[in-house]
C-alpha positions in Angstrom: 0.0 0.0 0.0 1.2 3.5 -0.8 -0.2 7.0 -0.7 0.5 10.3 -2.4 0.4 13.1 0.2 0.3 16.8 -0.1 3.2 18.4 1.8 3.3 22.2 1.5 3.2 23.1 -2.2 4.4 19.7 -3.4 3.3 16.1 -3.4 5.2 13.0 -2.3 4.7 9.3 -2.8 5.1 7.4 0.5 4.9 3.9 2.0 4.9 2.8 5.6 8.4 2.8 7.2 9.8 5.3 4.6 11.8 8.3 5.7 10.9 11.5 3.8 12.3 15.0 3.8 9.5 17.6 3.8 9.2 21.3 4.2 10.1 22.6 7.7 7.4 21.8 10.3 6.8 23.8 13.5 6.3 20.7 15.6 9.1 19.4 17.9 11.3 16.4 17.2 9.4 13.2 18.2 6.0 14.6 17.6 3.4 12.8 15.5 1.9 14.7 12.5 -0.9 13.8 10.1 -0.9 14.4 6.3 -4.0 14.3 4.1 -3.5 11.8 1.2 -4.4 12.9 -2.4 -4.3 9.3 -3.7 -4.3 5.9 -2.0 -3.3 2.7 -3.8 -3.8 -0.7 -2.1 -3.0 -3.5 -4.6 -5.4 -3.1 -7.5 -7.7 -0.7 -5.6 -7.1 3.0 -6.3 -8.9 5.5 -4.1 -9.0 9.3 -4.9 -11.3 12.3 -4.5 -14.2 12.4 -2.1 -13.7 8.7 -1.1 -10.6 9.8 0.8 -12.6 11.7 3.4 -11.5 9.6 6.4 -8.1 8.6 5.2 -4.9 9.8 7.0 -1.2 9.3 6.8 0.6 9.5 10.2 4.3 10.3 10.5 6.8 10.9 13.3 9.3 13.8 13.1 12.8 12.4 13.3 14.8 15.7 13.0 15.6 18.8 11.1 18.2 19.3 8.4 19.4 21.8 5.8 19.4 21.5 2.1 22.2 22.4 -0.3 23.4 26.0 -0.4 22.4 27.8 -3.5 24.5 30.8 -4.6 23.7 33.2 -7.3 25.0 36.4 -8.8 23.1 39.1 -10.7 24.7 41.9 -12.7 24.1 44.3 -15.5 26.6 44.7 -18.2 28.4 48.0 -18.7 27.1 49.3 -15.3 28.5 48.9 -11.8 25.6 46.9 -10.6 26.3 43.5 -9.0 24.5 41.5 -6.3 25.5 38.2 -4.8 22.9 36.3 -2.8 22.4 32.8 -1.4 19.7 30.6 0.0 19.6 27.4 2.1 16.3 25.6 2.6 15.4 24.0 5.9 13.6 20.6 6.0 12.1 18.3 8.5 12.8 14.6 8.3 9.8 12.4 9.0 9.2 8.7 9.1 5.8 7.4 7.8 4.4 5.2 10.6 0.8 4.4 9.4 -1.4 4.7 6.3 -5.0 4.3 7.1 -7.8 4.2 4.6 -10.6 5.1 7.1 -10.4 7.0 10.4 
């Protein structure tokens, strides 16, 4: 059985026991969180749309981590206009503990 869950602005395909990196969550390490599935597949049975009303995906937050550092430079030719900037995304690592079709 696997599910496709909505995490922030993206979607992730998960199974029980899988460790997934998601957008940073405000909950503490060790807390349980629930995600709403968009699609649920159990063998040949595919459930989507209004039939997922009671379905949940439960996960446990393992820790926080940082993504790769992104560096960029913008400039305009023939002018003294340059700007260097960087970004490093923060993530939460979660382990999928349970996928339930009905609440």
